[in-house]
N, C-alpha and C positions, 0 to 999 in steps of 0.2 A: 717816515723814514732819516734815521737818522746818518749824515752824512757824516765820514771819518776821513781826515787829514792821518797819516803816518808821518812824525818825522823821525828818524834813525831806519830807513823802508830796508838799506840794503845792512843794518846793523843783524845780531847775533840773535838775538830776542822777538825780528819780526816776523819769518816765516810760521807758529804757529797762531799767532794773534793771525796773521793776515787771512788765512785758511779759515780761520773759524768766524774770522768778518765774514769772508765770502759766502760759508756755510750758512749765518744767520738769516733772520727775512725781515728783520729790521734794520741791519746797521749796512753801509755800505761802502766800501772802499770809493773816495775819489782824487785823492792827491796823496801823494809822497813825498819826503825830502829827503834828500842824498845830494851832496856835492858832488861824490864819484857816479853818482848816475843820471844826473841833470841835463832832461831833453828826451828822455828813453821811459817808454811809455810802461804804465805801470803792469800790465799783463806779459811784457817779457822779462821783467827784471823780477817781477813775483809768482810769472806762472800763475796768476791768478785769470780769473775772466775780467778783474774791474778794467771801468771803459777810462782811464784818468792817468795824467799822465808825471813825471816824479821833476819837481823841480829843487834850483841849489838854495832856496831859504824858505825858511816860515812865511814870511810877509808877502814874497811871491807867489807861495802856494795860494794862502789867503785872499789876494790879488784875483785868480786866473780860476779858482773852484769854489764850487758851492760847499762850503765844511761848518759842520756844528758843532764838533770838537776835536779838538787836535790833538793825539798822544803823542809825547813824548818819549821815546826813547833814545836818547843822543848818549851825551857825554856832559863830564862837570862842566867842560867851557864854554857849553853851547846852551843848556837847557835853561838858565836863568834870560837869556836874552829871548828863547824862544818863547820860554811864559809871556814873558810880558809884551808880548809882538801880539801874540793871542788875545790875552786878556784887553789890550787896550782897542784891536777890532770887536771887539765883545763876542767873541768865541771862548768856549769853554774849553777845561782843559784837564789831560789825565797824565800826572808826572809820572812815570817809575825810573828816570834818571836818578844817578846820586851826584851829590856835590852843594846843595845847598844846604846851607847853615841856619841856624833860628833866626836871625836877623832878616835872612833875605824870605824863609816863611811868614816871619810878619810883615813883612815889606809889600809880600804877593798877597797877601789875606786881604788888608788894606785897600790896595789895587783893584783887589778882585769886589769888594763890595761895594768898591765906589762905581763902577761899571756893572753891578748886578751881575757878574760871570761868578759861573760854579768851577771851582778846581781842586782836585782830590790828587792828591802826595802820597806816595808809599814808596819807601825805600823798598818793597818785597812785598809783588802783588801775589802771592803763591798764599792760599785759602789756609794751609800747614807755618807759614810765618804770620800769621794775622793770629792763630790758634796760641804761636808758640809766646807770641805780644802780652798776650792777655791772659797767660798763665804765668808767667814773669811779673805783671804786674799785679795778680791778686797776692804771689807768692811774696812781694815786699812787703807789703801791708803786715805779715809777721816774721820776716827775714831781717836782718840788719846790717847784712855780710853781702858784699856781690861783688862781682867784676865779670866782664862781657870777650869774650874770643870771637875776635872780625876772621874768619880766614876768605879769600878769596885770589884767583887766578894773580901770577908773577905778571902779568900783563894791565891790570887793573891800577891806575894810575893814582885814585883816591882815594883818601884815607881819613879815619875812618869811614867803610863803607857807608849807603844810607840806610842800610836794615839795621845794623848795628847803636847806630846815631839815634835814628828812631826809636828804639828799644832803650838806649839810654838816658832819653828826653822823656819819654812815659813813665819808666821806673824813676827818674826825677819827680815826677807830679805827685807820683804816689807819696816818697819819702828820697830823703839823701841817703844813702846807707853812712853804719860809721867808719871812719878813717881807720886805717892801717895805722903803719909810721908815717907822720907826715915828713913831705918830702925832703926838709931842709934838715931832717937828722939822718938821711939816709948816706949810707957807705956808696960811694959808687955812683955811674950815669943816671939822673933820676931818670931820663929817658928810658930806662929798665922798666919803666911804672907805668907805660902805655902815655895817654892822652887824656885826658877828662871833659867827659859830656856830659850837663848836667849833673854832676858829682861821682860819675860811674866812671871809673878806669878803663877803657877800651884798649886792647893789645888787639893791633893789626897782624898778621901772619899772610904775605904773599907768595904762594908757589904754586906750580906746576901743577895740575889734577884739581883742583878745588874749582868753584864758580863763586858762589856767595856761600858758605857756611858761616854761622851765629849758634852761639854757645852763649850760655848765662851760667855762671856760676857761683849757687848761694853757699856761704861758708857759715856752719854754728860749733863749737866746742863740740868735738868728736865724728860729727857727721858732714855731710855733703849733699846737696841736691844741683844734679845739674840738667839743664833743658837744651837741645841742640834742635836744631834747624839744617839737615844735610840734604838739598836738592841734587837731583842726578844732573846728567850733562846737556840736557838738551833746555829749550825756554817753556817745555809744556807747562809745568808746574804756575807758570804766571797767566796763562789763559784764561781761566775764571773769572778771577781777580778783574783783570784789566776789563774783558766786557761786562761785566759786575759795572765796575768804575765808569764805563762809556755811559751805559743806561744810566746810571743814579745820577754824574754830575750836574746834572742839569737842577737838580732837587732842590738844590740851596745856592743861593750865591757867599760867595767868600771860601775861602781854602780847608779843606779838610783833611787832616793827617792822616794816612792811616790806610789800610783796607779792612783793620776794625771799626772804624766809622760807619762804615756799612752793614758789617757781620751783626755785631756787638753793640754799638750805640759809641756816642763822644766818647765817654768816661771811661769805657775800657782800653781804647785807642790812647787813651792818655791826653785826649784835649779837655 
């Protein structure tokens, strides 16, 4: 049985994943992390039969409950501290929060290898999003021009999204796209061209009604190819991928990026 601590237990992503953990034969929820619900029983907050408590911090949860894997769906402000705390305690981590940079991932990989701990981090745990990343990486082997559009709720503070950042870095490991007009030669504010991640321009749109929609647009003379992942208004798309990561995170020390590292192998995941 794998004991799971869920950081972000009162968040939007938690309910369907917690329900799936409760329904599984090999996973059990032993602790949750939420400052607003600290001190309450898991069963009261989640409506599940979990017999654990909710703590204010990951460190407190790890001192107080048996934990094999920490699942982090918190925020850009909290995620790095939570992951480092778990790794240093020798606990495997599944990271669904966005906000980490390439430098952060490299640092966490080194720390995890030193501690012989497994970490799986994905900007998006949807299987469809992983298929999009793989398809876009394949397309980048043959196409020279692309940009990424990153749509999310008007309440999402971090830009770009973890999903779009992951895609940009994966495409950058294949090749850098051919440049358009260089930024110094533009007439107007260069911010209009978005941010560059791994050589890819990303344009972040923040509007009501979006969850985390990601669109990769490839262009060539006379034609375009558009790949788009458009999730609905619930966190159901992230359940299967998160549970797969929980079950596989201990297989290999160090940090693995993207759900594709489990579904298709490291090459297709941009590693």
